[in-house]
C-alpha positions, 0 to 999 in steps of 0.5 A, a space after each residue: 488484026 494484031 495478035 498477042 500470045 499470052 503465056 501464063 505462068 511458065 516459070 521456074 518455080 512451077 516447071 523447073 526440077 529445082 523449082 518450088 513445085 517440084 520441091 513440094 512434090 507437085 511436079 507436072 510433066 505435062 506443064 514442063 513440056 509446054 515451053 518446047 511445044 509452044 515454040 512453033 506458035 511463038 515463031 508464027 506470032 512473032 513472024 506476024 509482028 505480034 507480041 509474045 507476053 508472059 505472066 509471072 505469078 508473084 508472091 510479094 514479100 510483106 514488111 518482114 520479108 515473108 511471102 503474102 500468100 492467099 489463104 486458099 493457095 496456102 491451103 493447096 500448096 503448104 510447101 510454099 516458103 520464103 523466096 518462092 516466086 519472089 519478085 526478081 528471083 530465079 523462081 519467079 522468072 520465066 523458063 530460059 527457053 521462052 525468055 528470048 522470044 518475050 516482048 514483055 512480062 507482067 507480074 500478077 498476084 492472082 489467077 488472071 493476067 489481067 487482074 491488077 496488071 498493066 496487060 490491058 493497057 499494053 494491049 490497047 496501046 499497041 492495037 491488039 485485038 486478038 489474044 491467044 492464051 496458053 500456059 498453066 494451069 488450064 482450069 486456073 490462070 488460063 481459064 481466068 485470063 481467057 474469060 477476062 480477055 473475052 469480057 474486054 472484047 478481045 477476039 480470044 483463043 485458047 490453045 488446047 495443046 498449049 496449056 496443061 492442068 494437074 489432071 487430064 479431066 480438069 484440063 478437058 473440063 476447063 477447055 469445054 467450059 472455055 469454048 463458051 467464051 473463046 475459040 479452042 484451037 491447037 498449035 498446028 491449026 493456029 500456025 496454019 492461019 494468018 496471025 
């Protein structure tokens, strides 16, 4: 069995103190701790010749250079502005701690890392049949990616202590819901099995 660890949106604009979310007053300490916390699982997957894949939320610019932001996201995050999550920008990039471990990154425009990306093509091409999902946010990008992985018949896991939401209640509710379509596990438990 071949495993891929999919890390959802652990990017500078989400996590770094100089990123867009911190600037907008939406810093999330639980999310900021994830890159370090996930290191043992990253090492375990790499040791088993699995893939470590990042998704990068991306705000593509229109003809005038302004970011194309979905209305629902703009209502939630009115502070987003020109240059935030722009393709190839520092903000769109994964945090430095993760970059040496990544096999690849896929740019996404919505919650799921599968939606209009090449993720499924890559996973099928290299024979991945098990995916482990972590990152942010538990009730958004993580949950959407987990459901899409399940619908594509991957053996799907979500790492309960390897993802975060903006509140503990949203995190816990999302994990309970994902338990219907995925195995909810911990970093320690997954590091103790063959991957």
